[in-house]
C-alpha positions as CSV (number, residue, x, y, z in Angstrom):
1,X,103.3,97.1,136.6
2,X,104.3,95.3,139.8
3,X,103.6,96.8,143.2
4,X,107.3,97.6,143.8
5,X,107.8,99.6,140.5
6,X,104.4,101.4,141.2
7,X,105.8,102.5,144.6
8,X,108.9,103.7,143.0
9,X,107.0,106.0,140.6
10,X,104.9,107.1,143.6
11,X,108.0,108.5,145.2
12,X,109.4,109.8,142.2
13,X,106.5,111.7,141.1
14,X,105.9,113.2,144.6
15,X,104.1,116.5,144.2
16,X,103.7,116.0,140.5
17,X,100.1,116.3,138.9
18,X,100.6,112.5,137.4
19,X,101.2,110.8,141.0
20,X,97.6,109.9,141.3
21,X,98.1,107.6,138.2
22,X,100.2,105.2,140.4
23,X,97.9,104.9,143.3
24,X,95.5,101.9,143.5
25,X,92.3,102.5,141.7
26,X,89.2,102.0,143.8
27,X,86.3,102.9,141.6
28,X,84.1,100.6,139.5
29,X,84.5,102.0,136.0
30,X,86.8,100.8,133.3
31,X,87.9,102.2,129.9
32,X,87.6,100.4,126.7
33,X,90.5,101.6,124.3
34,X,91.7,101.0,120.9
35,X,94.5,102.7,118.5
36,X,94.8,102.6,114.7
37,X,98.6,102.6,113.9
38,X,101.0,102.5,110.9
39,X,102.0,98.9,111.5
40,X,101.6,95.8,113.3
41,X,104.8,96.2,115.1
42,X,104.2,97.8,118.4
43,X,108.0,98.8,119.0
44,X,107.9,100.9,115.9
45,X,104.2,101.6,115.1
46,X,103.1,105.2,115.1
47,X,99.7,106.3,116.3
48,X,97.0,107.5,113.8
49,X,94.0,107.5,115.9
50,X,93.1,106.7,119.6
51,X,89.6,106.0,120.9
52,X,88.1,105.3,124.2
53,X,84.7,104.7,125.9
54,X,83.9,104.3,129.5
55,X,82.1,101.3,131.0
56,X,80.2,101.4,134.3
57,X,78.9,98.4,135.6
58,X,76.9,96.9,132.8
59,X,76.5,100.0,130.9
60,X,78.8,101.5,128.0
61,X,78.9,105.3,128.4
62,X,79.4,106.1,124.6
63,X,77.9,109.6,125.1
64,X,81.3,110.3,126.8
65,X,83.7,108.6,124.4
66,X,87.0,109.9,123.2
67,X,88.1,110.0,119.7
68,X,91.5,111.4,118.8
69,X,92.9,111.9,115.1
70,X,96.7,112.7,115.3
71,X,98.8,114.6,112.7
72,X,100.0,112.2,110.0
73,X,103.1,110.3,111.3
74,X,106.3,110.1,109.2
75,X,105.7,106.1,108.7
76,X,102.2,106.7,107.0
77,X,102.4,104.8,103.8
78,X,100.1,103.0,101.4
79,X,100.3,99.6,103.3
80,X,98.8,101.3,106.5
81,X,96.3,103.5,104.6
82,X,94.8,100.4,103.0
83,X,94.2,99.0,106.6
84,X,92.6,101.9,108.5
85,X,91.9,104.3,105.6
86,X,93.3,107.4,106.9
87,X,95.4,109.4,104.2
88,X,97.7,112.4,104.8
89,X,95.0,114.7,103.8
90,X,92.5,113.1,106.2
91,X,95.1,114.0,109.1
92,X,95.9,117.4,107.8
93,X,93.9,118.9,110.9
94,X,94.9,116.3,113.4
95,X,96.1,117.2,116.9
96,X,99.8,116.9,117.8
97,X,101.2,114.1,119.7
98,X,101.5,115.8,123.0
99,X,97.9,117.3,123.0
100,X,96.5,113.7,122.0
101,X,98.4,112.0,124.9
102,X,97.4,114.6,127.3
103,X,93.8,114.5,126.5
104,X,94.0,110.6,126.5
105,X,95.5,110.8,130.0
106,X,92.9,113.0,131.3
107,X,90.2,110.8,130.0
108,X,91.5,107.4,131.3
109,X,93.1,108.3,134.7
110,X,94.3,105.4,136.4
111,X,91.1,103.2,135.5
112,X,91.7,99.8,134.0
113,X,91.8,99.4,130.4
114,X,89.7,97.0,128.5
115,X,90.6,95.8,124.9
116,X,91.0,93.4,122.3
117,X,94.7,93.1,121.9
118,X,95.1,95.4,124.4
119,X,98.6,94.6,125.1
120,X,99.6,95.8,121.6
121,X,98.0,99.1,122.1
122,X,99.4,99.6,125.5
123,X,102.9,98.8,124.4
124,X,102.7,101.6,121.7
125,X,101.3,104.0,124.2
126,X,103.8,103.3,126.9
127,X,106.6,104.1,124.3
128,X,104.7,107.3,123.6
129,X,104.2,108.2,127.4
130,X,107.8,107.5,128.2
131,X,109.1,109.9,125.5
132,X,106.7,112.6,126.7
133,X,106.4,112.2,130.5
134,X,108.9,109.8,131.6
135,X,106.8,106.9,132.6
136,X,104.5,104.2,131.1
137,X,100.9,103.8,131.7
138,X,100.6,102.1,135.1
139,X,96.7,101.2,134.2
140,X,95.9,97.5,134.6
141,X,94.7,95.8,131.6
142,X,91.8,93.5,130.6
143,X,92.0,91.4,127.5
144,X,88.5,90.5,126.4
145,X,89.6,87.6,124.2
146,X,91.3,86.2,127.2
147,X,87.9,86.5,129.3
148,X,86.1,84.8,126.5
149,X,88.5,82.0,126.4
150,X,88.3,81.2,130.0
151,X,84.5,81.3,129.9
152,X,84.5,78.7,127.0
153,X,87.3,76.5,128.7
154,X,84.8,76.0,131.7
155,X,82.2,74.6,129.1
156,X,84.5,72.8,126.5
157,X,88.0,72.2,128.1
158,X,90.9,71.8,125.8
159,X,88.9,72.6,122.7
160,X,89.9,75.0,119.9
161,X,88.1,78.4,119.6
162,X,88.0,81.2,117.1
163,X,89.3,84.0,119.2
164,X,88.9,86.7,116.3
165,X,86.8,89.9,117.3
166,X,84.2,89.0,114.8
167,X,83.9,85.4,115.8
168,X,83.6,86.3,119.6
169,X,80.9,89.1,118.8
170,X,79.0,86.7,116.5
171,X,78.9,83.8,119.2
172,X,77.8,86.4,122.0
173,X,75.1,87.7,119.7
174,X,76.5,91.3,119.6
175,X,76.5,93.7,116.4
176,X,79.1,92.8,113.9
177,X,82.3,95.2,114.7
178,X,83.2,97.7,112.1
179,X,86.8,96.8,111.9
180,X,89.8,99.2,111.8
181,X,87.9,102.2,113.1
182,X,89.3,103.0,116.7
183,X,85.9,104.1,118.3
184,X,84.1,101.2,116.9
185,X,86.8,98.6,117.8
186,X,86.5,100.0,121.5
187,X,82.9,99.8,121.7
188,X,83.1,96.3,120.3
189,X,85.5,95.3,123.1
190,X,83.4,97.1,125.7
191,X,80.3,95.2,124.6
192,X,82.0,91.8,124.9
193,X,83.3,92.9,128.3
194,X,79.9,93.7,129.6
195,X,78.3,90.5,128.2
196,X,80.9,88.3,129.5
197,X,80.8,89.9,133.1
198,X,77.1,90.6,133.4
199,X,75.3,88.1,131.2
200,X,75.1,84.5,130.2
201,X,76.7,83.5,126.8
202,X,74.8,81.6,124.1
203,X,75.7,77.8,123.5
204,X,78.6,77.1,121.3
205,X,77.3,75.8,117.9
206,X,79.6,74.0,115.5
207,X,79.9,75.9,112.1
């Protein structure tokens, strides 16, 4: 979100409890976030689970993680169940959309969001927040695959790299991520971020 649009929302939301979201964040924390959804199209996918965990300096605060399971969306079908494993009966006690979004907003505040394919997650969340509150998330985003690519470009300019989450984690000697679990994916992205920002990376070996 550019500075002009941020300013516009600051004026529009004057005296609103959400105005602070559009103020410049001046802290040193980030939030790693991931969503499981019903499809790969961010303009129509519906949320199934949302998870987030805090990052402070070189620490990942997993003890303060957030994991939300929503009620079964209308577009939940066999194809999406095959990916994330959540069936209708698994979501029978999930929270409703409004409760989930407000809980997420309370957790993340206006801190930057870290993730793997974070733009996909934010596009979906923006759609939901516009519908509920009339505005998109103003949080800045940090894409860990871009950070990784930038580090490798300094070492091997113009080379081709495997930017899958598994390949990045393997190269950085991090635990193999348990895919299609929102909290585990959020933690995997947080680990990559911390390693790239606060540590050295191992030599890149050819397969």
